[in-house]
VMD Tcl script that builds the backbone (N, CA, C; Angstrom):
set m [mol new atoms 186]
animate dup $m
set s [atomselect $m all]
$s set {name element resname resid chain x y z} {
  {N N MET 1 A -7.937 6.085 -0.894}
  {CA C MET 1 A -7.816 6.591 0.440}
  {C C MET 1 A -6.868 7.813 0.369}
  {N N PRO 2 A -7.243 8.933 0.990}
  {CA C PRO 2 A -6.404 10.125 0.965}
  {C C PRO 2 A -5.082 9.844 1.711}
  {N N GLN 3 A -4.030 10.513 1.261}
  {CA C GLN 3 A -2.722 10.281 1.864}
  {C C GLN 3 A -2.724 10.732 3.346}
  {N N SER 4 A -3.548 11.690 3.712}
  {CA C SER 4 A -3.619 12.077 5.145}
  {C C SER 4 A -4.103 10.921 5.988}
  {N N THR 5 A -4.993 10.130 5.452}
  {CA C THR 5 A -5.495 8.944 6.155}
  {C C THR 5 A -4.368 7.926 6.361}
  {N N TYR 6 A -3.576 7.702 5.326}
  {CA C TYR 6 A -2.446 6.792 5.421}
  {C C TYR 6 A -1.471 7.301 6.510}
  {N N ARG 7 A -1.212 8.615 6.483}
  {CA C ARG 7 A -0.239 9.157 7.427}
  {C C ARG 7 A -0.692 9.006 8.890}
  {N N ALA 8 A -1.972 8.940 9.108}
  {CA C ALA 8 A -2.538 8.811 10.455}
  {C C ALA 8 A -2.370 7.389 11.009}
  {N N LEU 9 A -2.115 6.426 10.118}
  {CA C LEU 9 A -2.009 5.035 10.545}
  {C C LEU 9 A -0.644 4.768 11.264}
  {N N SER 10 A -0.704 3.828 12.165}
  {CA C SER 10 A 0.544 3.409 12.838}
  {C C SER 10 A 1.332 2.565 11.892}
  {N N LEU 11 A 2.608 2.356 12.229}
  {CA C LEU 11 A 3.490 1.532 11.411}
  {C C LEU 11 A 2.947 0.096 11.253}
  {N N ASP 12 A 2.447 -0.436 12.354}
  {CA C ASP 12 A 1.848 -1.810 12.265}
  {C C ASP 12 A 0.658 -1.838 11.332}
  {N N SER 13 A -0.173 -0.832 11.390}
  {CA C SER 13 A -1.365 -0.776 10.517}
  {C C SER 13 A -0.944 -0.609 9.052}
  {N N LEU 14 A 0.121 0.162 8.827}
  {CA C LEU 14 A 0.609 0.275 7.461}
  {C C LEU 14 A 1.123 -1.049 6.916}
  {N N TYR 15 A 1.818 -1.798 7.745}
  {CA C TYR 15 A 2.296 -3.131 7.317}
  {C C TYR 15 A 1.118 -4.065 7.020}
  {N N GLU 16 A 0.050 -4.020 7.828}
  {CA C GLU 16 A -1.115 -4.836 7.570}
  {C C GLU 16 A -1.795 -4.423 6.261}
  {N N LEU 17 A -1.891 -3.107 6.048}
  {CA C LEU 17 A -2.520 -2.613 4.816}
  {C C LEU 17 A -1.647 -2.982 3.622}
  {N N LEU 18 A -0.340 -2.919 3.785}
  {CA C LEU 18 A 0.585 -3.309 2.697}
  {C C LEU 18 A 0.378 -4.791 2.314}
  {N N THR 19 A 0.329 -5.610 3.326}
  {CA C THR 19 A 0.112 -7.059 3.088}
  {C C THR 19 A -1.173 -7.291 2.335}
  {N N SER 20 A -2.222 -6.671 2.771}
  {CA C SER 20 A -3.541 -6.832 2.134}
  {C C SER 20 A -3.513 -6.310 0.688}
  {N N SER 21 A -2.890 -5.163 0.489}
  {CA C SER 21 A -2.797 -4.571 -0.833}
  {C C SER 21 A -2.011 -5.411 -1.810}
  {N N VAL 22 A -0.925 -5.978 -1.332}
  {CA C VAL 22 A -0.121 -6.859 -2.200}
  {C C VAL 22 A -0.933 -8.091 -2.560}
  {N N ARG 23 A -1.640 -8.674 -1.639}
  {CA C ARG 23 A -2.478 -9.832 -1.947}
  {C C ARG 23 A -3.549 -9.468 -3.026}
  {N N ASP 24 A -4.178 -8.295 -2.825}
  {CA C ASP 24 A -5.185 -7.874 -3.774}
  {C C ASP 24 A -4.548 -7.604 -5.152}
  {N N MET 25 A -3.339 -7.063 -5.174}
  {CA C MET 25 A -2.646 -6.804 -6.409}
  {C C MET 25 A -2.344 -8.112 -7.162}
  {N N LEU 26 A -1.923 -9.118 -6.437}
  {CA C LEU 26 A -1.677 -10.405 -7.068}
  {C C LEU 26 A -2.915 -11.038 -7.579}
  {N N ASP 27 A -4.035 -10.910 -6.839}
  {CA C ASP 27 A -5.306 -11.421 -7.300}
  {C C ASP 27 A -5.754 -10.702 -8.577}
  {N N ALA 28 A -5.518 -9.408 -8.641}
  {CA C ALA 28 A -5.872 -8.611 -9.834}
  {C C ALA 28 A -5.124 -9.096 -11.053}
  {N N LEU 29 A -3.863 -9.501 -10.881}
  {CA C LEU 29 A -3.107 -10.022 -11.973}
  {C C LEU 29 A -3.645 -11.336 -12.509}
  {N N ASP 30 A -4.274 -12.109 -11.638}
  {CA C ASP 30 A -4.840 -13.367 -12.048}
  {C C ASP 30 A -6.100 -13.247 -12.869}
  {N N THR 31 A -6.753 -12.080 -12.801}
  {CA C THR 31 A -8.027 -11.883 -13.487}
  {C C THR 31 A -7.905 -11.430 -14.955}
  {N N LYS 32 A -6.685 -11.341 -15.434}
  {CA C LYS 32 A -6.351 -10.987 -16.819}
  {C C LYS 32 A -6.877 -9.621 -17.238}
  {N N GLN 33 A -8.006 -9.525 -17.969}
  {CA C GLN 33 A -8.417 -8.312 -18.654}
  {C C GLN 33 A -8.775 -7.157 -17.681}
  {N N ASP 34 A -9.768 -7.347 -16.851}
  {CA C ASP 34 A -10.165 -6.295 -15.928}
  {C C ASP 34 A -9.167 -6.055 -14.803}
  {N N GLY 35 A -8.282 -7.062 -14.622}
  {CA C GLY 35 A -7.362 -6.962 -13.542}
  {C C GLY 35 A -6.273 -5.934 -13.734}
  {N N MET 36 A -5.933 -5.575 -14.926}
  {CA C MET 36 A -4.819 -4.643 -15.152}
  {C C MET 36 A -5.111 -3.251 -14.587}
  {N N SER 37 A -6.297 -2.746 -14.747}
  {CA C SER 37 A -6.585 -1.408 -14.180}
  {C C SER 37 A -6.586 -1.473 -12.668}
  {N N ALA 38 A -7.157 -2.557 -12.098}
  {CA C ALA 38 A -7.111 -2.738 -10.633}
  {C C ALA 38 A -5.702 -2.888 -10.134}
  {N N TYR 39 A -4.891 -3.631 -10.909}
  {CA C TYR 39 A -3.504 -3.802 -10.572}
  {C C TYR 39 A -2.765 -2.474 -10.493}
  {N N LYS 40 A -2.973 -1.629 -11.499}
  {CA C LYS 40 A -2.292 -0.313 -11.531}
  {C C LYS 40 A -2.695 0.561 -10.368}
  {N N ALA 41 A -3.967 0.549 -9.988}
  {CA C ALA 41 A -4.431 1.330 -8.861}
  {C C ALA 41 A -3.821 0.792 -7.562}
  {N N LEU 42 A -3.807 -0.522 -7.410}
  {CA C LEU 42 A -3.224 -1.118 -6.234}
  {C C LEU 42 A -1.709 -0.892 -6.169}
  {N N ARG 43 A -1.043 -0.886 -7.285}
  {CA C ARG 43 A 0.383 -0.638 -7.319}
  {C C ARG 43 A 0.711 0.753 -6.795}
  {N N LYS 44 A -0.102 1.748 -7.184}
  {CA C LYS 44 A 0.080 3.094 -6.688}
  {C C LYS 44 A -0.108 3.144 -5.172}
  {N N GLN 45 A -1.129 2.419 -4.707}
  {CA C GLN 45 A -1.386 2.355 -3.258}
  {C C GLN 45 A -0.201 1.734 -2.564}
  {N N VAL 46 A 0.344 0.675 -3.064}
  {CA C VAL 46 A 1.485 0.016 -2.454}
  {C C VAL 46 A 2.697 0.947 -2.406}
  {N N GLU 47 A 2.941 1.695 -3.497}
  {CA C GLU 47 A 4.015 2.651 -3.528}
  {C C GLU 47 A 3.875 3.700 -2.414}
  {N N VAL 48 A 2.692 4.210 -2.258}
  {CA C VAL 48 A 2.436 5.202 -1.222}
  {C C VAL 48 A 2.695 4.650 0.181}
  {N N ILE 49 A 2.187 3.448 0.394}
  {CA C ILE 49 A 2.342 2.823 1.698}
  {C C ILE 49 A 3.824 2.549 1.979}
  {N N LEU 50 A 4.582 2.101 0.990}
  {CA C LEU 50 A 5.990 1.872 1.214}
  {C C LEU 50 A 6.753 3.124 1.530}
  {N N GLU 51 A 6.416 4.226 0.885}
  {CA C GLU 51 A 7.047 5.523 1.151}
  {C C GLU 51 A 6.727 5.964 2.588}
  {N N LEU 52 A 5.518 5.779 3.009}
  {CA C LEU 52 A 5.135 6.173 4.372}
  {C C LEU 52 A 5.806 5.296 5.408}
  {N N ILE 53 A 5.913 4.020 5.107}
  {CA C ILE 53 A 6.616 3.136 6.086}
  {C C ILE 53 A 8.047 3.586 6.228}
  {N N ASP 54 A 8.705 3.933 5.114}
  {CA C ASP 54 A 10.084 4.394 5.187}
  {C C ASP 54 A 10.167 5.717 5.998}
  {N N GLU 55 A 9.268 6.624 5.785}
  {CA C GLU 55 A 9.249 7.876 6.514}
  {C C GLU 55 A 9.085 7.618 8.039}
  {N N LYS 56 A 8.111 6.781 8.380}
  {CA C LYS 56 A 7.858 6.486 9.788}
  {C C LYS 56 A 9.042 5.786 10.444}
  {N N ARG 57 A 9.694 4.896 9.679}
  {CA C ARG 57 A 10.835 4.203 10.262}
  {C C ARG 57 A 11.976 5.186 10.505}
  {N N LYS 58 A 12.189 6.146 9.607}
  {CA C LYS 58 A 13.207 7.147 9.798}
  {C C LYS 58 A 12.861 8.062 10.988}
  {N N GLU 59 A 11.594 8.382 11.140}
  {CA C GLU 59 A 11.178 9.178 12.286}
  {C C GLU 59 A 11.462 8.461 13.623}
  {N N LEU 60 A 11.208 7.173 13.633}
  {CA C LEU 60 A 11.441 6.384 14.841}
  {C C LEU 60 A 12.941 6.324 15.213}
  {N N LYS 61 A 13.810 6.357 14.199}
  {CA C LYS 61 A 15.218 6.326 14.451}
  {C C LYS 61 A 15.744 7.641 15.037}
  {N N ASN 62 A 15.029 8.725 14.723}
  {CA C ASN 62 A 15.455 10.037 15.270}
  {C C ASN 62 A 14.937 10.336 16.613}
}
mol reanalyze $m
mol bondsrecalc $m
mol representation Tube
mol addrep $m
């Protein structure tokens, strides 16, 4: 998903996506061989979501 799409999401939607992504990441770890590449992709997605959540929370404070 392009980062511009992530940026357009509300804070609540980002939290929902984060929850779903973490679940998928954990499932990928359980699949052993093929799961590592999926895990790495999901990890990057989770990192992006966390950064955006931090940005949006800072914006709300200002």
